[in-house]
N, C-alpha and C positions, 0 to 999 in steps of 0.2 A: 759351353753352350753357345757363346757368342760366335766362336769360329764356325760352328755348324750352321748358325743362322746366316752368316755371311756367305758361306759356300752355297747353301740352298738358295739364297736370295739372288746370287749371280746367275744360277741356272734358270730360275723363274723369270728373271728380267730378260734373259736371252731366249725366252719362249720354250724352255725345257720342261721336263717332267721329273718330279722327285718322288721318292718313297720316304715316308716320314711317320713318326709316332704321333698319335693324337690323344685326345682325352677318352677315346673309346678303343678303336682298333688301329692297326697300321693302315695308313692311307696312301693312295696314289694321288698326287696333286699337281696342279699347275696354276698359273695366273688365270683366274676365272674370266678375264676379259679377252683372252687370246683364243680365237676360234681354232687356229692351227694346233695349239697345244691340247685343247679339249678333244679335238679329233684324234690326236695321237693316243689319248687315254682310252677313248672308245675302241680303237683298233687293238691296243695292248690288252684290254680286258675281253676282247672279242665280244663286245656288248652291242646290242641293237641300239642305234642312236636315238631311238624313240623312248628308251628306258632312261629315266632321269638319274642324274648325279646331284650331289649336294655341294654347297659351298660353306666355308667357315669364314666368319668375320670376327673382328676382335672387340667390337663394342656396338652399342645401340646406334651410335651416330653412323657407323658404316652400314649397318643394317638399313637404316632409314634412307641412306643414299642409294640403295640398290633395290628398294621396294617402293612402288608408286604410293601405296598407302598401307602403313602397318596397322592392322586392326588393334583396337585398344586391348583386347584380352592377351595379345602377344607379350606385352610388357610384364604382366603378372606371371605368365607362364615362364618367361625367361628368368624373372627374379626369384620365383618361389619353387621352381622344380628342384628336386633333389638328385636328379641324374641328368646327364647330357640329353638334350631334347632338340631335335631338328623340327622346325616349323616350315611347312610348305605354304608359301605366300603366292597370291595372285599378282600379276602385273610386275614382274621383276624388270629392272632397268639397269643399264650400264654394265651388262655382262655379255659374254659371247652368246650369239643367237642359238648356236647348237647346244647350249647348256640348258636352254629354256624348254620345258615340256610342251608337247603339242597343245595342251589346254592353257598355255600361257602362265605357267606357275614354275616355281623354283623352291627347293628345300634349302634353307639357310639355318645354320646353327651358330650362336655366339659361343665361341670356344671358351673353355676355362683351363686349357693346357698352357703352361708358361711358354714352352717352345713355340707353339702355334701362335699365341698372342703376340710374342715379340716378332716372329717372322712376318705375320700379317701387318703389324704396325709399320715395319720397315718396307714391306711390299706396297702398302697403301692401297691395296685392292683385295677383294675376296680371293680365297684360295680354294680350288676344287678339292674335295675330299671324298674319295670313293674307296671302298675296301680293297685291300691288296690281294685280289684273287681274280682268276678268270671267271667271267660271268657264268653263273650256274653252279660253280663249285663252292664248297664251304669257305666261310671267312676264316682266315688263319687266326688261331688263338695266341700266337706269339710270332716274333720275328723269324724264329727257326722253322716255322711251318710255311713260310712264303715260298711259292714255287720259283725255281731258278728262272723260268721264262719271264716272270714278273721282275725279278731282281735284275736280269740282264736287259730288260726292256725300258728301264728308266735311265735318265741321265745322271742322277745322283741319289745315293742312299744315305740318309742322315744317320750319323754314327752316335745315336743316343738311345737309351732305354731298350737295347736289344735283348736284354735278359729278362725283362718284365713280361708277365702274362697280360694279355689285353683285357680290357673291361668289356662289358656287353656292348653291342652296337647301340646307338642312340634310339630313344623313343622317337617316333615320327608322328607328327600331328599335322593334318591339313586344316588350315585356318582361313576361311573365306573372308573377304572384306566386309561381309554382312555379319560377321561374328560366329557363323556356323563352324563347329569343331567336329572333325572326324579323326579318330585314332587309326593310323595306318599300321604302326608297329609299336607294341608296348614293351 
């Protein structure tokens, strides 16, 4: 795993795009602070740049660094949820402008995948995580279902967990700074 982390880290630090396993599905990712890399992912996925992508962080401290004000209920959701949960926060900071939704929000998940945790810790910045499919097409259930177009469009494919079936995509919750909660995807 350490060798794969180092290979992926080099690509990310050079502004590249990787394909990697997460705690949910295979993800296309880049350094979330690099507008040029984020733009490459939008183009690769043939995705409207007004459609949001999410980021992974490795702990609460990194989350707090990239959200102006983390609403109090977020801490309980992160601690007590029994499945991966992405929370959409208002007023993200310190990330690429083209990653932020038109309503000034961003989905962020504290990952629980060991590879992701270690990679993000070494990167020291959030990692974009969007499903490994062309926009509008089904999310692949395994590495073997990822389209060649996606495989050939990234700079590096992490060589881990290629035989595993993916878990369900994360739950997505929009959490306003006033504490209002809206379930986007359960």
